[in-house]
Every structure is written in C-alpha cells, then in structure tokens.
C-alpha positions, 0 to 999 in steps of 0.5 A, a space after each residue: 318609537 319616538 326619538 329621545 332627542 325629540 321627546 321633550 319637544 313632543 310633550 309640548 307639541 299640542 300646546 306650544 305649536 298650535 296657532 289659531 289664525 284665520 284661514 280661507 274656508 277652502 283650506 279649513 285646517 292646516 299643518 305646516 312646518 319644517 323637517 330638519 337634521 337633528 344634528 346639524 339643524 340643516 333643512 332636509 329637502 325631498 322628505 316625505 311627510 304624511 298626516 296620519 289618522 288615529 287608525 294609521 291611515 294616510 289622509 294627507 301628504 307633502 314633500 319638503 322643498 329646499 328649505 325643508 318646508 311642508 304644508 298639509 291640509 287636514 280633512 277635518 277636525 280631530 286627532 292626528 299624527 305626523 310621520 316624516 321619512 327620508 332616505 338616509 334618516 331614521 323615520 319619525 312619527 310624532 305623538 297625537 295632537 288635536 287639530 281644531 277647525 280653522 286652526 293652523 298647526 306649526 311643527 318642527 320635525 328633526 330626523 336623526 341620520 341613519 346611513 344605509 351601508 352599501 356593498 357596491 353602488 351602480 350609478 344611473 345618470 338620468 336627464 336633468 329635470 327642467 328647472 322651470 317645472 321644478 320651480 313651479 312645483 310640477 314634479 312635487 305635485 306629480 309625486 303626491 299622486 293627485 290628478 293626471 300628469 304628462 311630463 316632457 318625456 311623456 309628451 315626447 313619447 306621444 308624438 303629438 300633431 295637435 294639442 288635443 292629441 295630448 289629452 287622449 287617455 288622460 284620466 278625468 278628461 275626454 276629447 270630443 271629435 269635432 266636425 270636419 271643419 272644426 277642432 276637437 274639443 277637450 272636456 271633463 268626463 263628469 257631465 256638466 263640468 266646465 273647464 278651468 284652464 291656466 297656461 303658465 300660471 295665468 288663468 285663461 278660462 274659468 269654468 266656461 262652457 264646454 263648447 268654448 274649450 277651443 278658445 284656449 286651444 287656439 292660444 297654443 301650438 303643440 310644440 310649445 307645451 312642455 307639461 300638463 296637469 289635469 285635476 278632475 276635482 279641486 283636490 291637489 290643485 295648487 293653492 294659487 289657483 283655488 279662487 279661479 278654478 271650477 269646482 269640477 277641477 282644472 287643467 294646468 298647462 306649462 310651456 317651454 317659454 317660446 310663447 
C-alpha cells in the first residue's frame, strides 16, 4: 500500500520523472535515483531496490550506495514498478510507470521509519571488509547475485599454490591441465568463448584466444590476489568494463596492492 506521504509525488511520477536522453545501446533503458529518509531527507544506504514487472516478478535489482543512489537496467520497454526495502524502514512500492526504449527514468523514493522492537540483542562482530574492495563495488556486485565470486576469506580457505587453483569449481570457467612443461590454463566453459580479463580495473586481455590465457596469469602471483569475479556473460559486468569485454563475459581480478 502506498504511503500517504508519497502519494502526491507518485501521481506525477510518470510525467515529472521521465527524462529522454541518449544512452549507450548496451544500457537500453535505465531507472536511476535515490532512496531517502522520509522524515529527515537523509540518504539511506544499503537499501534493496528492485524493478518489478507487472506480474510482480523481479527483473532487476541494486543496492544503494552511501549517497542512497541506485541504477537499474530495464530488460525492455514496458510498464514497471519500483520496490525499496531496508531494515528499520517500511517497505515501499511505487505505482506503475512506463519505461520507453532509450529512456532514463529518474526516481526519488522516501521510506518511513519502522523500528523493529528487540527484547534482547546479541552482537556478533565480524572482520571489517577491505576498504579497497568496498570502494570498487566488489561486495555490492556480489550481493546482486550475478556471476561467481571469491572473497578474501574464500581465497584464504582454498590455500592456493598457483593462480589457477583459485578457479577450480568456479561457475562459468574451467581449468585445463597443461602439459608437464606448461601452465594450466583458465577458459570459459562455453565452447568458443574467449577470455576478457581485467586486473585492478585495467584490462589486460580482450577476448584473446584461449591459449593466450597464460599471458595474464604470468602477471600475477597467487599471494597478490585478494578477490575474483567471474561473469560467464555480460550480465552483471560493471559499466566501466562494457566496451572492453568479450560478449561471453569477463574475469575481474582484484589484488592487495602489492603488485
């Protein structure tokens, strides 16, 4: 049920918040905006924002950053709704709005406080996430669920000796055993797919032949690797990498800065 606080704004959503603009073809149509505290106007970070089709199926999702911002990509033109949820706030779903081809919809969602009463609270202190991985959006992309991820804890649990040890069992890739005098090689599982690889945001291989995979492996020591992202398609790949990845997907590697 729509909040009374937001009802007047929602009546103008489809006309006041639509902005036609040229966007890259890979983006098609987008929905972007902010999630704010209805009372204070402060941005709400780590809110879960999803794009709903008219049958209530989730067709896109994002988690707000520290400024409360989110960006969603529409799978196609049509009518959609937005739903925002955050612990401690009342969930909110907008009225339906039209999303046209090549259109960018701007939205501002305001959530009302909904404190959760607690009889008792047990605090569990977890290790702090590496700031560098937070800054580059690793955990944000991991939460979206696209691709396959290895966090620093995952890497530590594997006790790797070689770089290729980290890729065994990861979804979307396979490790091909090399000859006695050569390295093992990481390849996409899909036949004919060629690797695109970036290290700390710098593209080191753009869809090169599978046999050249060893080139980028030679740039790394297993102890330098802090996190890995594997995308077997372009879905979920960060926007900055779109023009430099193979249509088959990409491998993003993050190091601990010791390179």
